[in-house]
C-alpha positions, 0 to 999 in steps of 0.5 A: 134883869136887862140885856144890853149891848155897849157898842158906841163911844160918846162923850158929854161936854162939861161947862168946865171944858172937861168931858166925860167919855161914855159907852151908850147902851143899846137898846136905850129905851129900857134904861130910860124907862127904868130911870123914869120909874126910879125917879118916881120912886125916889123924887130926890134924884130928879136932877136929870130934868135940868139937862136939855136932853134929859136923862141920857143912858150911859156908862162913864169910862173916863174923863178928859181935860178938853172937849177936843181930846174927848172927841179924838179919843172917842174916835180912836177907841171906836175904831177898835171897839168890839161891842160888849153884851152884858146883863144888868141885874142891879142898879146903883143910885150914885151921888156926891156932895159939892165936891168929891167922887161919886159914891153909891147911895143905894143898890137895887136888884132888878127882877129876880136878882134878889132871889 
């Protein structure tokens, strides 16, 4: 299992004008390494290469209609946010078709989580 801290709130801008708010894990390196290993094992999930920054570790917590709203909300939430330490014992590979919400396609235990 992985131990991470969620202490910063950021957002992704979408071409549609919307934005997704997310919590950034610290340290990010184990998540980046895990994603790279998963991509090697499941090459059909290689879509992260199409983004300029590649894979950005994140936990989506909401969506806004505008980038401006995301910026404001992220700042407001960050002022009150208390870092959250969590243990990750499994990873869910998610996806969707051309429309609709994300859904879990596979769930993989980490380390001894299967025992």
